[in-house]
Steps between C-alpha positions, in 0.01 A plus 500: 500500500802700603760359739731688734872445475669257737681785676175680577337188638810415703512849654132475595587198714850591618431850637215407741674179605833663582333795673280272713797281591718796603224652714420164663863420580557851638208481744581140594856605589373793708251278682759228561750750634239650733409160642863390530655810654211712625372510852138610511180417683303194394781383272395134528135589437583692180728223380232235548240733343723548195548124465126440534422753228756337270326164550168625359470353149491749214183344363306623804626856442459509121135613473524769772814632329321510165212696654746737668692559176171554315382759756833681481493506118813290470369234260684475166805682639844391615449626857355175643782304335769726641364548852372146530261362751 
């Protein structure tokens, strides 16, 4: 059995994690700024809708996400790890 080096294994975890974190923080900042400073129709509705979606447990979305990733041919790739759920 052949083992990968520690650097290779570390990069396989670090790259998707950092990329996902940067993308998530970027969109969270944009969304927060829009709700804090923006004036648009149905602002309260969209805010409550966003909070309601965040309250849905991941376990209830896991199987539909798996089916979606399977249909899109994204299984065994880094794309679902980077773009998240």
